[in-house]
C-alpha positions in Angstrom: 135.4 178.5 -52.3 132.5 177.7 -49.9 131.1 180.2 -47.4 132.9 178.7 -44.4 136.2 178.7 -46.2 135.7 182.3 -47.2 134.8 183.3 -43.6 137.9 181.7 -42.2 140.1 183.3 -44.9 138.6 186.7 -44.2 139.2 186.2 -40.5 142.8 185.2 -41.0 143.4 188.1 -43.4 142.0 190.5 -40.8 144.1 189.1 -38.0 147.2 189.4 -40.1 146.4 193.0 -41.0 145.7 193.9 -37.3 148.9 192.3 -36.1 151.0 194.1 -38.7 149.3 197.4 -37.7 150.0 196.8 -34.0 153.6 195.8 -34.8 154.1 199.1 -36.7 152.6 201.2 -33.9 154.5 199.4 -31.2 157.8 199.7 -33.1 157.1 203.4 -33.6 156.8 203.7 -29.9 160.1 201.9 -29.4 158.3 198.9 -27.9 160.4 196.5 -30.0 159.7 193.3 -28.0 156.0 193.8 -28.1 156.2 194.6 -31.8 158.1 191.3 -32.3 155.3 189.4 -30.5 152.8 190.8 -33.0 155.1 189.6 -35.8 155.0 186.1 -34.3 151.2 186.2 -34.2 151.0 187.4 -37.8 153.3 184.6 -38.9 151.1 182.0 -37.2 148.0 183.4 -39.0 150.0 183.4 -42.3 150.9 179.7 -41.8 147.3 178.8 -41.3 146.2 180.9 -44.2 148.6 179.0 -46.4 147.3 175.7 -45.0 143.7 176.8 -45.8 144.8 177.6 -49.3 146.6 174.3 -49.7 143.5 172.4 -48.4 141.3 174.1 -51.0 143.8 173.3 -53.8 144.1 169.6 -52.8 140.5 168.9 -51.9 138.6 171.4 -54.0 134.8 171.1 -53.3 135.2 168.3 -50.7 134.4 170.5 -47.7 134.7 167.6 -45.2 138.2 166.6 -46.5 139.3 170.2 -46.6 138.2 170.7 -43.0 139.8 167.5 -41.8 143.1 168.4 -43.5 143.1 171.9 -41.9 142.3 170.6 -38.4 145.0 167.8 -38.7 147.6 170.5 -39.5 146.3 172.6 -36.6 147.1 169.6 -34.3 150.4 168.6 -36.0 152.1 172.0 -36.3 151.9 173.1 -32.7 153.6 169.9 -31.5 157.0 171.3 -32.2 156.1 174.6 -30.5 154.9 172.6 -27.4 158.2 170.7 -27.4 160.2 174.0 -27.8 158.2 175.5 -24.9 158.9 172.6 -22.7 162.6 172.7 -23.6 162.8 176.4 -22.8 161.0 175.8 -19.5 163.6 173.2 -18.5 166.4 175.7 -19.3 164.6 178.7 -17.7 164.4 180.6 -21.0 161.5 182.9 -20.2 161.7 184.8 -23.5 161.5 181.6 -25.6 158.7 180.3 -23.4 156.7 183.5 -24.1 157.3 183.3 -27.8 156.1 179.7 -27.9 153.1 180.4 -25.8 152.1 183.2 -28.2 152.2 180.7 -31.0 150.2 178.1 -29.0 147.6 180.6 -27.9 147.2 181.9 -31.5 146.6 178.3 -32.7 144.0 177.7 -30.0 142.3 180.9 -31.1 142.3 179.8 -34.8 140.9 176.4 -33.9 138.2 178.0 -31.8 137.2 180.3 -34.6 137.2 177.3 -37.0 134.8 175.5 -34.8 132.6 178.5 -34.6 132.6 179.0 -38.3 132.0 175.3 -39.0 129.3 175.4 -36.3 130.7 172.6 -34.2 132.0 172.2 -30.7 135.5 171.1 -29.8 
């Protein structure tokens, strides 16, 4: 595992842990909706942690191919979330719009961090 891969993995692990902690605190305060939003964020981080792991398994020491695979998935996966957001918007489903925007915001954050770690600009 190269240094960039390790940094990204540590970042994702920390975000997952933080989201789970916030979820527990919010749930304990009977703030269920906000707790569920943290679960959604944690799930997105988990998805990308899995993608990172898959990239390492498939591409091994080919850092460029690993990075390309990860970023392609970071572009592909949110497409269904964007479509779901637009559908919810057409139907006035505010809750669904909020859930999808949490996912999309989290993906943007992950991509931004990736670019920082890989020392590139978007």
